[in-house]
MIVOBA-856025 format. One line per 5 residues: number of its first residue (from 0); their letters; for each residue x, y, z of N, C-alpha, C. Coordinates in steps of 0.1 Angstrom, whole numbers, plus 2048, in hexadecimal, padded with zeros to 3 digits. Example, Ala and Ser with C-alpha at 12.3 -4.5 7.8 and 13.67 -1.06 7.14 Angstrom:
2
0	AS	884,7C7,84E,87B,7D3,84E,884,7DF,84E; 880,7EA,847,889,7F5,847,881,800,84F
//
This chain:
134
0	MSDII	350,5F1,524,355,5E8,52D,34D,5E9,53A; 34A,5DD,540,343,5DD,54C,34C,5DA,558; 349,5DF,563,350,5DC,570,34A,5D0,576; 352,5C7,57A,34D,5BB,581,34E,5BE,590; 344,5BA,598,343,5BD,5A6,33E,5B1,5AD
5	TITGI	343,5AF,5BA,33D,5A5,5C2,339,5AC,5CF; 32C,5A9,5D3,326,5B0,5DE,320,5A6,5E8; 321,5A8,5F5,319,5A0,5FE,30F,5AA,604; 304,5A5,608,2F9,5AD,60E,2ED,5A5,611; 2E3,5AD,615,2D6,5A7,619,2CC,5AA,60E
10	VATDP	2C4,59F,60A,2BA,5A1,601,2AF,5A9,607; 2AC,5B4,601,2A2,5BE,606,294,5BC,601; 292,5B5,5F6,285,5B2,5F0,285,5A4,5EB; 279,59D,5EC,278,590,5E5,27B,592,5D7; 282,588,5D0,284,589,5C2,277,58A,5BA
15	RHIVT	277,593,5B0,26C,594,5A7,270,58D,59A; 267,584,595,26B,57B,58A,261,57E,57F; 266,580,573,25E,582,567,263,579,55C; 25B,577,552,25F,570,546,25B,579,53A; 264,57C,532,261,585,527,259,57E,51C
20	QAGLD	254,585,512,24C,57F,507,255,575,4FF; 262,578,4FF,26C,56F,4F8,270,563,501; 26A,562,50D,26D,556,515,27A,558,51E; 27F,564,520,28B,567,528,287,569,536; 28C,560,540,28A,562,54E,292,56D,553
25	IASFR	28C,576,55B,293,581,562,28F,582,570; 298,583,57A,295,585,588,29D,590,58D; 297,598,596,29E,5A4,59C,29A,5A5,5AA; 2A3,5AB,5B2,2A0,5AF,5C0,2A9,5BA,5C4; 2A6,5C0,5CF,2AE,5CB,5D5,2B8,5C5,5DF
30	LASAQ	2C4,5C9,5E0,2CE,5C4,5E9,2D4,5D0,5F1; 2D4,5CF,5FE,2DA,5D9,607,2E7,5D4,60C; 2F2,5DC,60A,2FF,5D8,60E,305,5E3,617; 307,5DF,624,30C,5E9,62D,31A,5E4,633; 323,5ED,635,32F,5EA,63B,32F,5EC,64A
35	RRYDS	334,5E3,652,336,5E5,660,344,5E6,664; 347,5EE,66D,355,5EF,671,356,5F1,681; 361,5ED,686,363,5EE,694,368,5FC,698; 361,603,6A0,365,611,6A5,36D,60F,6B2; 37A,611,6B1,382,60F,6BD,37F,619,6C8
40	ESQKW	37A,625,6C5,377,62F,6CF,36B,62B,6D7; 361,626,6D1,355,622,6D8,355,613,6DC; 35F,60C,6D7,360,5FE,6DA,354,5F5,6D6; 34F,5F9,6CA,344,5F1,6C5,343,5F2,6B5; 33B,5E8,6B0,33A,5E8,6A1,32F,5F3,69D
45	VDGET	332,5FA,692,329,604,68E,326,601,67F; 319,605,67B,315,603,66D,31A,60F,665; 31E,60C,659,321,617,64F,316,619,646; 318,620,63B,30D,623,632,309,617,62B; 2FC,616,627,2F6,60B,620,2F6,60F,611
50	NWYTV	2FC,606,609,2FB,607,5FA,2EF,5FE,5F5; 2E8,603,5EC,2DC,5FC,5E6,2DE,5F9,5D8; 2DB,5EC,5D4,2DD,5E7,5C6,2D1,5E1,5C2; 2CE,5E2,5B5,2C4,5D9,5AF,2CB,5CE,5A8; 2C8,5C2,5AB,2CF,5B6,5A6,2C6,5AF,59C
55	TGFRQ	2CB,5AC,590,2C3,5A6,586,2CA,599,581; 2C3,58E,580,2C8,582,57B,2C0,57D,56F; 2C6,577,565,2BF,572,559,2C0,563,558; 2B6,55E,550,2B6,550,54C,2B5,547,558; 2BD,53C,559,2BD,533,563,2C0,539,571
60	LAVGV	2C9,543,571,2CC,54A,57E,2BF,551,583; 2B7,556,57A,2AA,55C,57F,2A1,552,585; 2A0,546,580,298,53B,585,29D,537,593; 2AB,535,594,2B1,531,5A0,2AF,53C,5AB; 2B0,548,5A8,2AE,553,5B1,2A0,553,5B7
65	TESIR	297,552,5AE,288,552,5B1,285,546,5BB; 28B,53B,5B9,288,52F,5C1,290,52E,5CE; 29B,536,5CF,2A4,534,5DA,2A6,540,5E3; 2A5,54C,5DE,2A8,558,5E6,29C,55F,5EB; 29C,563,5F8,291,56A,5FE,296,576,605
70	RGERV	28D,57F,607,28F,58C,60F,295,589,61C; 2A0,590,620,2A6,58F,62D,2B2,586,62D; 2B4,57E,622,2BF,575,622,2CC,57C,61E; 2D7,577,623,2E4,57D,61F,2E9,575,613; 2EE,57D,609,2F2,577,5FC,2FF,57D,5F8
75	IVTGK	306,577,5EE,311,57C,5E8,30E,57D,5D9; 311,588,5D2,30D,58A,5C4,319,58F,5BD; 31C,589,5B1,326,58E,5A8,320,590,59B; 325,59B,594,31F,59E,587,325,5AC,582; 31E,5B0,578,322,5BD,571,31B,5C9,578
80	LRVRA	323,5D2,57C,31E,5DE,582,319,5E8,578; 30D,5EE,57A,308,5F8,571,303,604,579; 308,610,577,304,61C,57E,2FD,625,573; 2F1,628,576,2E9,630,56C,2E2,63C,572; 2E3,647,56C,2DB,653,570,2CD,652,56B
85	WETED	2C3,656,572,2B5,656,56E,2AF,664,572; 2A4,667,56B,29D,673,56E,28F,672,56A; 286,677,572,278,678,56F,274,687,570; 267,68A,56F,263,698,570,265,69E,57E; 264,695,588,265,699,596,273,698,59C
90	KSGIS	27A,68E,598,287,68C,59F,291,685,596; 29D,684,59B,2A8,67D,593,2B0,676,59D; 2B8,66C,598,2C1,665,5A1,2CA,65C,599; 2D0,653,5A0,2D9,649,59A,2D5,63B,59F; 2D4,632,596,2D1,624,59A,2DE,61C,598
95	VEIDA	2E0,613,5A2,2EC,60A,5A1,2E7,5FC,5A0; 2EA,5F6,595,2E5,5E9,591,2F0,5DF,590; 2ED,5D2,593,2F7,5C7,590,2F0,5BD,587; 2F5,5BB,57B,2F1,5B0,572,2F9,5A3,577; 2F2,59B,57F,2F9,590,586,2FD,585,57D
100	DAIGH	309,580,580,30F,574,57A,30C,568,583; 30D,56B,590,30B,560,59A,305,567,5A7; 2FC,55F,5AE,2F6,563,5BA,2F5,557,5C3; 2F9,559,5D0,2F8,54E,5D9,2F7,552,5E7; 2F3,549,5F0,2F2,54D,5FE,300,54F,604
105	DLSWG	302,559,60D,30E,55C,613,310,552,61F; 318,548,61E,31A,53D,627,321,542,634; 325,54E,635,32B,554,641,320,556,64B; 314,556,647,308,559,650,2FF,54D,652; 301,542,64B,2F8,537,64D,2FB,52C,643
110	TTVYT	2F2,522,642,2F4,517,639,2E9,517,62F; 2EB,50F,624,2E0,50E,61A,2E1,500,615; 2D7,4FB,60E,2D7,4EE,607,2D6,4F0,5F8; 2E0,4EA,5F1,2E0,4EC,5E2,2D9,4E1,5DB; 2D1,4E4,5D2,2CA,4DB,5C9,2CD,4DE,5BB
115	KTPRT	2D4,4D5,5B4,2D8,4D7,5A7,2CC,4D7,59E; 2CB,4E0,595,2C0,4E1,58B,2C3,4D7,580; 2BA,4CE,57C,2BC,4C5,571,2BE,4CD,564; 2C7,4C9,55C,2CA,4D0,550,2C1,4CA,545; 2BD,4D3,53C,2B6,4CF,530,2BF,4CC,525
120	EDTAE	2BB,4C6,51A,2C4,4C2,50F,2CA,4CF,509; 2C2,4DA,507,2C7,4E5,501,2D1,4ED,509; 2D2,4EA,516,2DC,4F1,51F,2E8,4E8,522; 2E7,4DB,51F,2F1,4D1,522,2FE,4D5,51A; 309,4D4,521,316,4D7,51B,31D,4CA,516
125	QPADE	319,4BE,51B,320,4B2,518,315,4A7,515; 319,49D,50E,30F,492,50B,30A,48C,518; 2FE,487,518,2F8,481,524,2FF,474,528; 305,46D,51F,30C,460,523,31A,463,529; 31E,46F,528,32C,472,52D,32A,477,53C
130	PNPF	331,471,545,330,475,553,335,483,556; 32F,48A,55F,333,497,563,340,496,56B; 34B,49D,567,357,49C,56F,357,4A2,57C; 34D,4AA,57F,34C,4B1,58C,343,4A9,595
//
């Protein structure tokens, strides 16, 4: 069973896009998420610890991320959380990854313009002559 998580943060690296030999689009980037809180003693906002995630999107989400998301932008990500231990000859650690289901700009920090991607026949869910109810 996978844990579903929703995170807001700042894109720390431009998305990296690859296409596998099988034709699968994959995009990934690093996301920094820090909590701010108001310190009543000092009467100011203070930064908490920063959590780092590797965010990965597949298929059409990968294409959309590559065309839309840039380093430094604030985003919201929802997906499956994966925590994995790793080890090399020199060091070991834990990687925290999100297999994204959805990624978008965090509109609390700015605005964006949405452009719908035209659907191809093999991804269409309804006949072309039937109007989209949305």
